[in-house]
C-alpha positions as CSV (number, residue, x, y, z in Angstrom):
1,M,-26.8,-48.4,-56.7
2,K,-24.4,-48.5,-53.9
3,G,-22.2,-45.4,-54.0
4,E,-18.4,-45.7,-53.8
5,M,-16.5,-43.8,-51.2
6,H,-13.6,-41.7,-52.3
7,P,-12.1,-39.9,-49.3
8,M,-9.8,-37.0,-49.8
9,E,-6.1,-37.4,-49.0
10,P,-5.3,-36.6,-45.3
11,R,-4.0,-33.1,-44.8
12,P,-0.4,-33.1,-43.6
13,A,-0.5,-29.7,-42.1
14,N,-0.9,-30.9,-38.5
15,G,2.0,-33.3,-38.9
16,R,4.3,-30.6,-40.2
17,L,3.2,-28.2,-37.4
18,I,3.9,-30.7,-34.7
19,K,7.4,-31.3,-36.1
20,A,8.1,-27.6,-36.3
21,L,7.0,-27.0,-32.7
22,F,9.1,-29.9,-31.5
23,T,12.1,-28.4,-33.2
24,L,11.4,-25.1,-31.6
25,A,11.2,-26.7,-28.1
26,V,14.6,-28.4,-28.7
27,V,16.1,-25.0,-29.7
28,L,14.7,-23.3,-26.6
29,L,16.1,-26.0,-24.3
30,Q,19.6,-25.5,-25.8
31,T,19.5,-21.8,-24.9
32,P,22.9,-21.1,-23.1
33,A,22.6,-21.0,-19.4
34,G,24.5,-17.7,-19.5
35,A,21.4,-16.0,-20.7
36,Q,20.0,-16.7,-17.2
37,E,22.9,-15.3,-15.3
38,S,21.1,-12.0,-14.9
39,R,18.8,-13.3,-12.2
40,R,15.7,-11.5,-11.0
41,L,13.2,-11.8,-8.3
42,E,10.3,-13.9,-9.3
43,P,6.7,-12.8,-8.5
44,Q,4.5,-15.5,-6.9
45,W,1.3,-14.3,-8.6
46,W,1.0,-13.6,-12.4
47,F,-2.0,-12.2,-14.2
48,G,-2.5,-12.0,-17.9
49,G,-4.2,-13.6,-20.9
50,A,-3.6,-16.2,-23.6
51,V,-4.6,-16.4,-27.2
52,G,-3.9,-18.8,-30.1
53,P,-5.2,-21.1,-32.7
54,N,-6.6,-24.6,-32.1
55,F,-5.8,-27.2,-34.7
56,N,-8.6,-29.7,-34.4
57,S,-8.6,-33.3,-35.7
58,Y,-11.6,-35.5,-36.0
59,S,-11.9,-39.3,-36.1
60,S,-15.5,-40.3,-36.6
61,D,-18.0,-42.7,-38.0
62,I,-20.9,-40.3,-38.6
63,S,-23.9,-41.8,-40.6
64,Q,-25.7,-39.6,-43.1
65,Q,-29.1,-41.2,-42.2
66,Q,-29.6,-38.4,-39.7
67,F,-29.6,-36.0,-42.6
68,G,-32.3,-37.9,-44.4
69,L,-30.0,-39.9,-46.7
70,T,-29.7,-43.6,-47.0
71,G,-26.9,-45.5,-48.7
72,A,-24.6,-42.4,-48.5
73,P,-21.1,-43.1,-47.1
74,N,-20.2,-42.1,-43.6
75,F,-17.9,-39.2,-42.6
76,T,-14.8,-40.8,-41.0
77,Q,-12.3,-38.0,-40.5
78,G,-11.8,-34.3,-40.5
79,S,-9.9,-31.3,-39.3
80,G,-10.2,-27.6,-38.8
81,A,-9.0,-24.6,-36.8
82,G,-10.6,-22.5,-34.1
83,V,-9.5,-19.7,-31.7
84,F,-8.7,-19.9,-28.1
85,L,-8.9,-16.7,-26.0
86,S,-8.8,-16.6,-22.2
87,P,-7.6,-14.7,-19.2
88,L,-4.8,-16.4,-17.3
89,L,-3.8,-16.8,-13.7
90,E,-0.5,-18.3,-12.4
91,Y,0.8,-19.0,-8.9
92,R,4.5,-19.9,-8.5
93,P,5.4,-20.3,-4.8
94,D,8.3,-22.5,-5.7
95,P,11.1,-22.1,-8.3
96,I,10.0,-25.5,-9.8
97,W,6.3,-26.1,-9.0
98,G,3.3,-23.9,-9.5
99,G,-0.2,-23.7,-10.8
100,M,-2.1,-22.3,-13.7
101,L,-5.8,-21.5,-14.4
102,A,-7.5,-20.4,-17.6
103,L,-11.2,-19.9,-18.4
104,G,-12.1,-18.7,-21.8
105,F,-13.5,-19.3,-25.3
106,D,-12.4,-22.5,-27.0
107,G,-13.2,-23.1,-30.7
108,R,-13.3,-26.7,-31.7
109,G,-15.0,-26.4,-35.1
110,G,-13.9,-27.9,-38.4
111,S,-14.8,-29.7,-41.6
112,F,-15.1,-33.4,-42.3
113,T,-13.3,-34.8,-45.3
114,D,-15.7,-34.8,-48.2
115,V,-17.1,-38.1,-49.4
116,S,-18.8,-39.1,-52.6
117,G,-21.1,-41.8,-53.8
118,G,-24.0,-42.4,-56.2
119,G,-22.9,-39.5,-58.3
120,S,-23.0,-37.0,-55.5
121,N,-20.5,-35.2,-53.3
122,Y,-21.2,-34.8,-49.6
123,S,-19.6,-32.2,-47.2
124,L,-20.1,-31.5,-43.5
125,R,-18.9,-28.5,-41.5
126,T,-19.5,-28.0,-37.8
127,A,-19.1,-25.3,-35.2
128,M,-18.4,-26.9,-31.8
129,N,-17.5,-24.1,-29.4
130,Y,-16.9,-24.2,-25.7
131,I,-16.2,-22.2,-22.6
132,S,-13.2,-24.1,-21.2
133,L,-12.0,-24.3,-17.6
134,E,-8.4,-25.5,-17.6
135,P,-6.6,-25.8,-14.2
136,S,-3.0,-27.1,-14.5
137,V,0.1,-28.0,-12.5
138,R,3.2,-26.3,-13.8
139,A,6.8,-27.6,-13.5
140,T,10.0,-25.8,-14.4
141,P,12.8,-28.5,-13.9
142,F,15.5,-26.7,-15.9
143,I,17.8,-23.7,-15.4
144,V,16.2,-22.1,-18.4
145,P,12.5,-21.0,-18.0
146,F,11.2,-23.9,-20.1
147,Y,8.2,-25.4,-18.3
148,F,5.7,-28.2,-18.6
149,F,2.1,-28.1,-17.6
150,G,-0.8,-30.6,-17.4
151,G,-4.2,-31.0,-15.9
152,P,-7.9,-31.6,-16.6
153,R,-10.1,-29.7,-19.0
154,F,-13.8,-29.0,-18.5
155,G,-15.6,-27.8,-21.7
156,F,-19.0,-26.2,-21.4
157,N,-20.7,-26.2,-24.8
158,V,-22.0,-22.9,-26.2
159,A,-22.4,-23.8,-29.9
160,K,-23.1,-27.1,-31.7
161,S,-24.3,-26.2,-35.2
162,F,-23.5,-28.0,-38.5
163,T,-24.0,-27.4,-42.2
164,H,-24.5,-30.5,-44.5
165,T,-24.2,-30.0,-48.2
166,V,-25.0,-32.4,-51.1
167,S,-23.6,-31.4,-54.5
168,P,-25.5,-31.2,-56.6
169,G,-28.3,-30.8,-54.3
170,T,-29.3,-28.9,-51.2
171,E,-27.6,-27.4,-48.1
172,T,-29.0,-28.2,-44.7
173,S,-28.1,-26.4,-41.4
174,G,-29.1,-27.3,-37.9
175,E,-27.8,-28.3,-34.4
176,W,-26.4,-31.7,-33.4
177,T,-28.6,-33.9,-31.3
178,N,-27.2,-35.6,-28.2
179,A,-24.4,-33.2,-28.0
180,R,-22.6,-33.3,-24.6
181,G,-23.2,-30.2,-22.6
182,T,-20.0,-30.7,-20.6
183,L,-16.9,-32.4,-21.9
184,L,-14.2,-33.9,-19.7
185,G,-10.7,-34.1,-21.0
186,A,-7.1,-33.4,-20.2
187,Q,-4.2,-31.4,-21.6
188,L,-0.4,-31.7,-21.6
189,G,1.8,-28.9,-22.8
190,A,5.0,-27.0,-22.6
191,G,6.0,-23.3,-22.8
192,Y,8.9,-20.9,-22.5
193,D,8.9,-17.6,-20.4
194,I,10.6,-14.7,-22.1
195,P,11.1,-11.7,-19.8
196,L,10.5,-8.3,-21.4
197,S,11.1,-6.0,-18.4
198,D,14.2,-4.9,-16.5
199,P,15.2,-7.6,-13.9
200,N,15.4,-4.9,-11.3
201,S,11.9,-3.5,-12.0
202,P,9.3,-4.2,-9.3
203,N,6.8,-5.1,-12.1
204,Q,7.8,-8.0,-14.3
205,L,6.3,-8.7,-17.8
206,D,6.7,-12.0,-19.6
207,V,5.6,-13.3,-22.9
208,S,5.3,-17.0,-23.1
209,P,4.8,-19.1,-26.3
210,F,3.4,-22.5,-25.6
211,I,2.0,-25.6,-27.2
212,A,-0.6,-27.9,-25.7
213,F,-2.2,-31.2,-26.7
214,H,-5.9,-31.8,-25.7
215,F,-7.8,-35.1,-25.7
216,G,-10.8,-36.6,-23.9
217,Q,-14.5,-37.2,-24.5
218,G,-16.1,-36.8,-27.9
219,P,-18.6,-34.0,-28.6
220,R,-21.6,-36.4,-28.9
221,S,-22.9,-39.2,-26.7
222,E,-23.9,-41.3,-29.8
223,E,-21.9,-42.5,-32.7
224,R,-18.1,-42.5,-32.7
225,W,-16.6,-39.0,-32.9
226,S,-13.3,-38.3,-31.1
227,L,-11.8,-34.9,-31.0
228,T,-8.1,-34.0,-30.4
229,T,-6.6,-30.6,-30.5
230,V,-3.1,-29.1,-30.8
231,R,-3.0,-25.6,-29.5
232,L,-0.3,-23.1,-30.4
233,G,-0.6,-20.1,-28.2
234,L,1.0,-17.0,-26.8
235,A,0.5,-15.8,-23.2
236,M,1.2,-12.4,-21.8
237,K,1.7,-12.2,-18.0
238,V,2.5,-9.5,-15.5
239,G,3.6,-9.9,-11.9
240,S,4.8,-7.7,-9.0
241,T,7.8,-8.3,-6.8
242,G,7.3,-5.2,-4.6
243,G,6.7,-7.1,-1.4
244,V,9.6,-9.5,-1.9
245,R,12.0,-6.8,-3.0
246,R,11.3,-4.7,0.1
247,A,12.2,-7.6,2.3
248,V,15.4,-8.3,0.3
249,E,16.5,-4.7,0.2
250,T,16.2,-4.1,3.9
251,G,19.4,-2.6,5.2
252,V,21.5,-4.6,7.6
253,Q,24.6,-3.9,9.7
254,F,27.4,-6.4,10.2
255,S,30.7,-6.5,11.9
256,V,33.7,-8.8,11.4
257,R,35.9,-10.1,14.2
258,A,39.4,-11.1,13.1
259,P,41.0,-14.2,14.7
260,K,43.4,-13.9,17.5
261,L,47.0,-15.1,17.3
262,I,46.8,-18.3,19.2
263,P,48.4,-21.8,18.9
264,V,46.8,-24.4,16.7
265,E,46.2,-26.5,19.8
266,R,45.5,-25.0,23.3
267,K,45.5,-26.8,26.6
268,V,42.3,-26.5,28.6
269,K,42.0,-27.5,32.2
270,E,38.5,-28.5,33.3
271,T,37.3,-28.9,36.9
272,F,34.1,-30.8,37.9
273,P,33.0,-30.4,41.5
274,I,31.9,-33.5,43.4
275,R,28.3,-33.3,44.6
276,N,28.4,-35.2,47.9
277,Y,24.6,-35.8,48.0
278,L,22.8,-39.0,46.8
279,F,19.1,-38.3,46.3
280,F,16.7,-41.2,46.8
281,D,13.3,-41.7,45.2
282,E,10.2,-41.4,47.4
283,G,9.0,-44.7,48.8
284,S,12.2,-46.6,47.8
285,N,15.4,-47.5,49.8
286,A,17.3,-48.7,46.7
287,I,19.9,-46.6,45.0
288,P,18.2,-44.9,42.1
289,Q,18.9,-46.1,38.5
290,R,20.3,-42.7,37.5
291,Y,23.4,-43.5,39.4
292,V,25.9,-45.8,37.6
293,K,26.4,-49.0,39.5
294,L,29.1,-51.6,38.6
295,A,29.4,-55.3,39.2
296,R,32.4,-56.4,41.2
297,E,34.3,-57.5,38.1
298,E,33.7,-54.0,36.5
299,A,34.6,-52.2,39.7
300,V,38.0,-53.9,39.8
301,R,38.9,-52.3,36.4
302,F,37.3,-48.9,37.1
303,R,39.5,-45.9,37.3
304,E,38.4,-42.3,37.8
305,E,40.3,-41.2,34.7
306,Q,38.0,-43.4,32.5
307,L,35.2,-40.9,32.9
308,V,37.0,-38.4,30.7
309,Q,38.8,-40.7,28.3
310,P,39.4,-40.2,25.5
311,E,40.2,-36.5,26.1
312,P,37.5,-34.5,24.4
313,K,38.4,-32.4,21.3
314,D,35.1,-30.5,21.3
315,L,34.7,-28.8,24.7
316,S,31.2,-27.6,24.1
317,G,29.6,-30.6,25.9
318,R,30.8,-29.6,29.4
319,S,27.3,-30.0,31.0
320,R,27.1,-33.5,29.7
321,R,30.5,-34.4,31.1
322,Q,29.5,-32.8,34.5
323,L,26.4,-35.0,34.6
324,T,28.5,-38.1,33.9
325,V,30.8,-37.3,36.8
326,Y,27.8,-36.8,39.1
327,H,26.1,-40.1,38.1
328,N,29.4,-41.9,38.9
329,I,29.8,-40.3,42.4
330,L,29.7,-43.7,44.1
331,N,32.3,-45.2,41.8
332,I,34.6,-42.2,42.1
333,L,34.3,-42.5,45.9
334,G,35.0,-46.2,45.8
335,D,38.0,-45.8,43.6
336,R,39.5,-43.1,45.8
337,M,38.9,-45.1,49.0
338,R,40.7,-48.0,47.4
339,R,43.6,-45.8,46.5
340,H,43.7,-44.3,50.1
341,P,43.2,-47.4,52.3
342,S,43.4,-45.3,55.6
343,A,40.6,-42.9,54.6
344,T,37.2,-43.1,56.2
345,V,33.8,-41.7,55.4
346,K,30.5,-41.0,57.2
347,L,27.2,-41.5,55.5
348,I,24.3,-39.5,56.9
349,G,20.9,-40.7,55.7
350,S,17.9,-38.4,56.0
351,S,14.2,-39.4,55.5
352,E,10.9,-37.8,56.2
353,Q,9.9,-41.2,57.5
354,G,12.3,-40.9,60.4
355,P,15.9,-41.7,61.5
356,A,15.5,-45.5,61.0
357,N,14.6,-45.1,57.4
358,G,17.4,-42.6,56.9
359,R,19.9,-45.1,58.3
360,E,18.6,-47.7,55.8
361,L,19.4,-45.3,52.9
362,A,22.9,-44.9,54.3
363,E,23.3,-48.7,54.7
364,A,22.3,-49.2,51.0
365,V,25.3,-47.0,50.0
366,K,27.6,-48.7,52.4
367,R,26.6,-52.2,51.0
368,Y,27.3,-51.1,47.4
369,L,30.8,-49.7,48.3
370,G,31.6,-53.0,50.2
371,D,30.2,-55.4,47.6
372,A,31.6,-53.6,44.5
373,F,34.9,-52.1,45.6
374,G,35.6,-54.2,48.7
375,I,35.7,-51.3,51.2
376,E,35.9,-52.6,54.8
377,E,32.8,-52.0,57.0
378,Q,34.8,-50.3,59.7
379,R,35.9,-47.5,57.3
380,I,32.3,-46.5,56.7
381,L,30.1,-45.0,59.5
382,T,26.4,-44.6,59.0
383,E,23.8,-42.4,60.7
384,G,20.1,-41.8,60.4
385,R,18.1,-38.5,60.7
386,S,14.7,-37.1,59.9
387,K,16.2,-34.0,58.2
388,P,19.7,-33.2,56.8
389,E,22.0,-31.0,58.8
390,I,21.4,-28.3,56.1
391,P,17.9,-29.1,54.9
392,S,16.5,-27.8,51.6
393,M,13.0,-27.4,53.1
394,Q,13.3,-24.3,55.3
395,P,10.7,-23.6,58.1
396,G,7.8,-21.5,56.9
397,A,8.5,-22.2,53.2
398,T,5.3,-22.1,51.0
399,R,6.6,-22.0,47.3
400,E,7.5,-25.0,45.1
401,L,7.3,-27.4,48.0
402,E,6.8,-30.4,45.7
403,L,10.2,-29.7,44.2
404,V,12.1,-28.9,47.4
405,R,10.7,-31.7,49.7
406,P,12.3,-34.6,47.7
407,E,15.7,-33.0,48.1
408,D,15.7,-33.8,51.9
409,R,15.5,-37.5,51.2
410,R,19.2,-38.1,50.6
411,V,22.5,-39.4,51.9
412,D,25.2,-36.9,52.7
413,I,28.8,-38.1,52.2
414,T,31.3,-36.5,54.6
415,S,35.0,-37.2,55.3
416,A,37.9,-35.7,57.1
417,E,40.1,-36.7,54.1
418,P,39.9,-33.9,51.5
419,Q,41.2,-36.1,48.7
420,L,38.0,-38.2,48.8
421,L,35.8,-35.4,47.8
422,E,38.1,-33.1,45.8
423,P,36.9,-32.1,42.3
424,V,37.6,-34.2,39.2
425,Q,40.1,-32.5,36.9
426,I,41.1,-33.1,33.3
427,I,43.5,-31.4,31.0
428,S,42.4,-31.4,27.3
429,L,43.9,-30.3,24.0
430,Q,41.4,-28.0,22.3
431,E,42.0,-28.2,18.5
432,D,40.8,-25.3,16.3
433,P,39.4,-23.2,19.2
434,L,36.7,-20.6,18.6
435,D,39.2,-17.8,18.9
436,S,40.7,-18.9,15.6
437,D,37.5,-18.3,13.6
438,V,36.5,-15.3,11.6
439,L,33.1,-14.3,13.1
440,L,30.5,-12.3,11.2
441,A,27.9,-10.6,13.4
442,V,24.8,-9.4,11.4
443,T,22.2,-7.0,12.9
444,G,18.8,-6.5,11.4
445,A,18.9,-9.5,9.1
446,E,16.0,-12.0,8.9
């Protein structure tokens, strides 16, 4: 006669436990931030251990034919509890991110829900125990020390026994066949670090209640048998801040400089000397690209004052403005000769290729001044030489010749009119000068 299956009512203990743990997590998250105002130095490495119960839940379809019974109903669900005990290592190099590692005993045993049929009751208990390796990533995204963790789980089986009972009848014990030697799974969990030691102590002690949910492969490679676990645990961890504290508590010396009594704005006069040399590139008679060259229409509108307009408020870029003046030497010279129509200049070109090539360099400058600024030819004299009147390459020199030699390939600008080569001057208003700041000088700080 075909037996009827009368499974027992599901046990609601796991559901109530999960609800209680969720409520606890909400309460912990609502802890006032003021409780964290007493800040402490956090160790990077933590060592300790974790212990707690595993609440295991089975979903299965286990046939009783393997126990020598035919026609008996299958075991379809079950639950149980085991113990988890493991050393614990944590690494927290960052206030938010870190890592965790646990390796210990992991009890996943339990009992299947009794079934009945054919006038008999059937029960099945199992002891599935593992050594579990659980590396995890840890994240603490809140001000309070509430953290989340997750990662893989590797379970190495160390016990796989069962006890099958027929009532009335016999009791049979043995080991499961086709049990997986290694289980692959994952875990997700959350915890809360509660400090127990003085924040100023070099050795910190924390106790950390946590909850974790485990899922993954079933214990056997045949039949359907899934295993999920809710773990409620308590971790005890200790870490040292000695190295960090010594760095923080290193004595330093500092001084304060009071601001001077000065106007809010201060006039500053800047002078930019005119470099009366134009250096030419080796092998080229053209004016190099580093010098600013204007078309005739642009030269008509060019004025020397444009180089420093608008007047700078931040005077820290003097070297940049000096370079701007130098790169515009031809335009400054053209503008000044246009303003002083009786002034004349002499261009002396020097080249290692001889006076003829040196004159070609000077003629290139003369053509630019004539084409762009309309300076008459008779106002510009040119001359060619092999070496400048004051050469950079001195007789008998042996050091850094590759740097010095190109300086003698140039055009010297000379004039009897001092206004043509006088320095460029500007007067600026310096707002909020450095003298108005309070300066802190720290010695010995890192």
